[in-house]
N, C-alpha and C positions, 0 to 999 in steps of 0.2 A: 579577313578576320577569322574565317573558319579554320584556315591553316594555322593561324596564330593560336587560336583556342585549343586546337588539337595538339599542338606542340606543348601547350601548358598542361593539359589534362592527361596526356599519354603516360608520363612517368607515374602520376598518381594512380592511374588504372593498373599499371604493371605492378606497382608496389602493393596495391590492394589484393591483386590476384596472387602475388607471391605470399602475402601474409595469410590468405585463405588456405592456400596449399599447405603452408607450414602448420597452420592450426589443425587442419584435417589430419596431417601426418602425426602431429603431437597427440591428438585425440586417439588415433589408432594405436599409438605406442602405449598410451595410458590404459586404454581398454585391454590391450594385450597383457600388460603387466598386472592389471587388476585380475584378469582371468587366471593368470599363473598363480597369483597369491591365493585366490579362492580354491584352486585345485590343490595347492600345497597344504592349505589348512585342512581340506577335506581328507587328503591322504594321511596327514599327520594325525587327525582325529580318529581315523579308521584304524591306523596302526596302533594307537595307544588307547583304544576303547577298552575299558575295564570289563572283565567278565564277572558275573555275579556268582558268589559261592558262599556257603554257610560255614560257620566256624568249625564245628565238629567234623563235618565232611572234609573240609580243607585240611584239617590235621590228619585225618585218616588217609587221605590221598597224598600226604607228604608235600603238599603245596605251600604250607606255612608251618612254622614252629611257634609255639606260644609258651611263655614263662608267666605263671600266675602268682601274684602276691597280694596280700591284704594291706590296706592302709592302717590296720589296727582298729577299724571301726566296724559297726554291724549294719549300717544302712547308709543310703545316699551313695555318693561316688566312693565306694569303699573297696573296690577291686581294681588292682593295677595289672594290666596285661602288656607284656612286651611281645609284639607280633612281628615276625620276620617272614617276608615273602621269599620263598626258596626257589622261585622261578624268575624268568625274564618276561613274565606276562603280568600286566596290571590286573588287579582284582577289586571288585566291590564286595567287601566282606560283611556278612550279616551275622550278628549275634542275636539269635531269635529269642523272643519272649518265652520264658519257660526253661531257659538254660540255667543250670545250677552249678555252683562251685562247691565240691565236697571236700572238707578238710581231711588230711591224713589222720589228725587227732580226732577221734570219735567224740571227745568231750567238748569239741568246739562246734560252732554253728555252721550249718549248711546255708549258703547264700543264694538267693533266687534273683534272677534277672526278670522283672515283670514287664519290661518294655523293650521293644526291638531297638538295637543299635546298628548303625551302618557306617562302615569305615572304608575309605578308598586307600588301596595299597599299590604303590608304584613298583615296578620290577626291582627285585632285590632290596626293597626298602625295609628298614627296621623302624617300627613305629610304637611308641608308648601310648597306651590308651587307658583312661579312667572310665570304668563301667559302673553304672548305677545298680546296686544289688541290695537285697534286704534279707534280714535274718528270718529263718523259718523254724528256729528252735529256741524259744525264749528262755528255756530252763538251762540251756548249755552256755558255755563261755564264749565271749567275744573272741574272734580270731586274733592272733598276734601278727605282727609284721613279718615274723620269720616262718609263719605257717605255710605249708605246702598244700596244693589242691589238685584234684582231678576234675575234669569238665564232663558234665552229662546233661540230661534233660529230665525234668520232673515227670513222674508217672502219676502224680496225685491229680485225680479228676477235679476235686474241689478247687485246687489251686489253678488248674487250667480254666475252670469256669470263672474264677475271679479275674484272671488275666484277660479273658474274653470280655468281661464286664468293663474292665479298665480301658480296653483298647480305644474306644471312640472318645474317651474323656481327655480334655486338654488341660495342660498346666497343673498336673496333680502335685500337691504338696508332698514332700518326702515323709513327713510324719503321718500323713493320711494314708499313704501307701503302706508304711510299716505297720500301723495299727490294724489296717485291713488284713494284711498277711497274717498277723498273729491271731486274728479272729478265726482264720481258717486252720492254721497249723497248731495253735495252742489253746483254743477254746476261749480266747478273750471275748469280752462282750462287745457287740456292735455299738453299744451306747458309748464306747470310747471314741466314736467318730462324732464330730460336730453335727448339729442339726440344721444349720443355716445355709452353708455354702451349697451351690448346685451340685458340684461333683460329689461332695460328702453325702448329700441326700440320696443320690443315686446308689452309691456304694453301701450306705447304711441300710437302705431298703433291700438291696440284694443280699447283704450278709444276714439280716434278720430272717429273711425268707429261707436262705440256705440252711440256717441253723434251726429252723422250725420254731422260732420265737416270735412273739408279738413286739412290735416297736415300743420302746419305752418313752416316757414323758420327759426324760432328762438326758443330758450328755455329760460324760466324765472327761475332763481334760487331764491328760497324763504326760509326764515328762520322763522318759526312760533315761536311766543313768547307769554308767559302767561302774560296778563295785570294785573294790581292791582285788578280789579274786577273779575279776573279768566276767562275772555273771551280770545279767541285766536286771535292774530293778525298775519295773514299769509303774512308777509312783503316781498315784492319784493326787491332784493338787486342787481341783475345783469342780464343783457340781453346778450346772446351769440348766434351766428349764423354764417352763411357763406354768403358772398357777392360775386356775380358773375358779372364781367364786361368784355365786349368785346370791345377791342380797336384796331383800325386800325393803330395807331401810338402811340409812347410814350406819356403819358399824366400826368398831375398833378391834383389831385383831391382835392376839398374842401368839407368837410363833416359837416353837421349840423343835429340837431334833432329839429323837430317842433311839437307843440301840436295841438290839434284839431282846435284851433282858428288860426293856421298858425303862431304863435309866435315862434321865435327861443329860445329854452330852453337850448340848449347845442351846442357848436361849437368846433371842433377839432382844436387846436391852430397851427397845422402845415399842410402844403400841403403834400399829399401822392403821390409819384412818382411811376408810373407803366409803364412797357414796353408794347409794342404792343402784342396783342394776347388775348386769352380767359383766364382771370385771376380770380382765386377764392382765397379769403383771409378771415381770421377770423375777425368777428366783436365782440367787447367786450365793454360793457358800464355799469358802476356802476350807479344804480338808487335808492339806498336807500333814503327813505324819499321823493321820487317823488310822486306827486299826482296821484291818480288812473285816468285812462283814456286812450285814443288812441293817439299814437305818430307815427311819420314817421322819418326814417333815410334817409337823402337825400344826394346824391353825385353829384357834378357838376364839369364840366371842362370848363373853359372860359365862364361861365354863362349858359352852356347847361346842363340840368338835364339828368344824365345817369342812376341813380338808385333812386327809391323811394319805400322803404320797410316799411310796417306798422307793428307796434307791440302794444300790450296792456299791461298795468300795472293794 
């Protein structure tokens, strides 16, 4: 019986042993191939590891060439760069915050890059890039698509300070950046920045401090427009703010806006009923096409002036 069992199980044993040897051999082959693949990837990554370089320095060192053009706008992704890698080396190209594009036409606006841009360039690659830039000369004309530019870096310390303030802020709105830049370069009021958003509060506080002014009670919404002569009209469209009134009894308010001459230029058509107490409510006034100047919003009750808040357009 033992011999019979041995004869039955012997082939099974030999088959199992052969299968195990084949499996070990296959595993070794797979391990070897995997090792080769890892080494190949490492060598490939090492060979094509891009080197860091800054835009202006790369141009000076003749490692890249750049053709600069305008999209015809004054803010946002308004600068078009065609960058060519003149070498067989890959680069990580940095356009540093504070880079400026100076137009050949002195009547056109210099454009500031307030946030760092990073671009990867493969060997001999030609790459088109749209760069976020912002006007630094509100009173000059918007660049044309045919305008030519030189590349430099700002020497303005106030602008450098603004860039440093912006650096840690995330998801900055384009209009917020542009109005902030004009506060520094053209003396626009920091009240042109909204009062509610976190990023806006930070920039607004910085700009009021930088200009030596006290923060105002209101915000002016502006919508810049390109005129036919390509100048920028930074039009005021709305005034918003908070009005605080202390009342010892229920009251009915009459509200008017007066200009510097004391003339009434706007009157709310209804009386506003308020309960007794310390009341804070929203003020909202459309001012599109109003003349530039100083105004006052005045609230009275039974002929007695309770609030007189000034604002400027």
